[in-house]
Phi, psi and omega in degrees: 000136176291145179294144177273122182264135176293160182286002173256349191295332185264357179285136184279132180298143170281150173299164183288328182227160178216132178242125176235112175055040179085355176264117187255131182242149178251145173291127180285138179260164182242164179280134183273002182100349177243001184100356180273160179265136168224169176244122176261120191300325184293343183290332183207115182222145169272132185222164172264132177218137185053031180078009183241127188279352192257039180260146176244116176272127178240122184233129176240126174250166179307129179095350175280094185218158175285152177311319183290348181260011192302326182265005185247145181278061183225164173225148189206114176218156178139206181256135180235122186269028189285351179286344179225100180271144177298146184272127184297134177091348179274167171267123172253134176228124178213153186230139177203156184244145179222143169237131182250139177284163177300323184292323181291315181296331181271002179297148174311319175202155180198161178216092179284345178203131170211159168266099180285149184249121177287144184285161175261148180311129179092354179288138179276346178225151167247122186253159171287167195265190175209142352285171181205159168263129178240137178250142181204103175053046176080016169250146177241134183224153161260120190249133167246152187226151173235162182229171181248141186230154173267185182302334178266015180061040176252144173298132179232344183224159173300169184281164171247143184262144172219144184256119178274334181197145181217136185290337186284336181251334183256340192226228171215169181301138177294147182241133180300146176072005171276160183260122181243129182250124184251144173224119179247138171227122190214156172222119179279119176202129185285358177234309187247036179290159175227149176215122173235140186221132175243147182222139176230142179236135174243159182282183189293340177285350179077359189239317183293121178282126175261317179227114182299165179306128171218149181278119188251344177222132173217090191239141168232140184148210186284123169229116177091187188230037175097170188288347181273353181233091187280146179260161174205149186276154175227137176231115190205157160271108178223110191203176180285155168266096185255007183098348179275138185207138351277165174253130190231151170208146180244134183229136175236114182274110191267318184193150177221130179226135178230124185223152179290141177277125174256121184296129180302144176290130174256124183300133183264124175227110174252128185242349175060051185271344176283169176248129184166198181272303184208143174302160186294334177290346186266154179242125176276109182280322179212111179300140174286149173232170178066234183268001176277138182220152171225118179231163176229110183197157178056031177078019185219149163266128181243125176250121185226158171224132177272324175222187180273008182270164179093183180253133180282147180281153170230138175209160187216156177239112180299147177253093192284147173067010176289141183278123178270069179238003176077359185237323182289133185266136174239158178226122173255125182246123180247122175261123185213178176203147177274125188262327185223136164075359176059031182231154174288138168217042180213124178252140182237141182216158172248121186237165187282339184208193181265013183275348183059034176277121187292344178284347181247031181285148177260114178306146179208171176250130183258122181048038177082000185278197181287153181296139179219182182244338181202131181222146174270141179284136178292142174300154183184160177289167177308138182089006177297150187232134169241132183238120178251121178256130179203164173235158180252123181304150180302131177081005176295150168286177181301129182283158180231147172264116190251142174234145176216127176281180179241163179259019182285165182288130169049053176241147179208141179220145179236139181254123180270326192196141172231130172229134179233125186228158169267128183276000000 
């Protein structure tokens, strides 16, 4: 008599791990009924769908749950990305396709994709992540979450939910067996986080376009819970046990990209409209003595000398957010005028830091001329312009725009405006 094969016997096992573009996932295991972990092949299989071989079929039957869910009416199968956690503050961009069964869409609740958040030492709760795709009684939502913390910054209560997008109000009802393409671009930051989500809909043949790609979420604000709680992606049939069986989803993991977030360069514009010695952004490196003076009035910084005695001033302006890559070009434009004697008495430099150490000068080109290390501003009538073009060497500290007066007799120069931009 031929042996009787179980309905799982011919299923090919999924590998224990899967890596896509450097993002590594672990296969979820199931409870064997005693609290031990086993793998049931029907829960996760690589299949061909729409003529494409890189699809993963996830199927949850009653009882397919993790050991920690033994006492809860939930089921959970699929891929878990905890082996490669996202870098906090970086930009993650990833794209995936999903097809949902009628049973999954009709679940009381479900979560086919979420960014799970790892707990921090001392946390009293481990919460699910944000952002996530949520299913609820045939509604699809993009969900953001916040948590409650105690005075020691520990999780102490379950999470609070907020909806960034909902198909019943912003789209139309999702339909079982159609192909949905998701693209997420996110940055975890508890203050300046970002989340962008795009969605494309195809018919049940997986090819016919029904709804062109549209951006459905454009959010800025709190994403995640700080650098001590790192996120990682999960793609799963994770839902309530409502008596419907089986619950299926097909997922194609298309691409993952993680890149460092570069703060955009903010144009510096100083107009010197206040009255005082120097604006708060400036650093006085060497105060003038004797007849040398630095004053700010009438919308100008004026550097003056009455005689040749005393010490000439040095002051600097940090150039914030400049990229230290040796290639990005910056332009500093200085509007100035000679106030006394028609002669220059101000030298300008770009340095790697605030020390005014001449060995750490950044070469630049003044007014389109040859690259140099220090240049005197030419005497000039009101509205005279000096233009410095420069790059910041790789690995350099924040560059500074440095000025130094002279101790020469009866010379004075005034700066009306300084603007520094990225080209």
